C-alpha positions, 0 to 999 in steps of 0.5 A: 682073811687079811687083818691089819696089825697094830704096827700097820694101823699106827703107821697108817694113822700117822701117815694119814692126811686126815685128822680124826678121832680123840687122838689127833696126830699132826703130820708136821709134828715129829712122831716116834713109834717104839718097838720094845721086845725081841726081834723076830725074823718073820716081821723084821724083814718086812720092815726093811722097806720102811727103814730104807730111803723109800720109807714105804711099808709094804703089806702082804695084801699089796697095800703100800703106806708111805711114811712121813719124814717126821716119823721115826722108829725105835727098836729096843731089843736085847739082841739082833740074833734073828736080824739079817745084815740087811736090816742091821745095816739100815739101823743106827745102833747104840749098845749099853752094857748090862753093868751100865744099866744098874741093878734094876735094868729089867 
């Protein structure tokens, strides 16, 4: 049985033209979705189509969600050991060394 995950639900809500519910999202407003945690090779490869020029989330049930131009995705990760070169090449990288983060970095 197919079940939608948190990311697909959020991306559908952002890309939806209808505004409903108490947390209305304006399509003309910049929207950021932040993924904070380790990169897993199983789900990060599915994000490649979102990160390229098509900006299309392709789900396993054959549904496609076109993301608006005002939507941005940020990945805050410790390392990219499980990410492929295809994924890394689609992202802009900022590296901050642990010594620059201070004593309460984690």
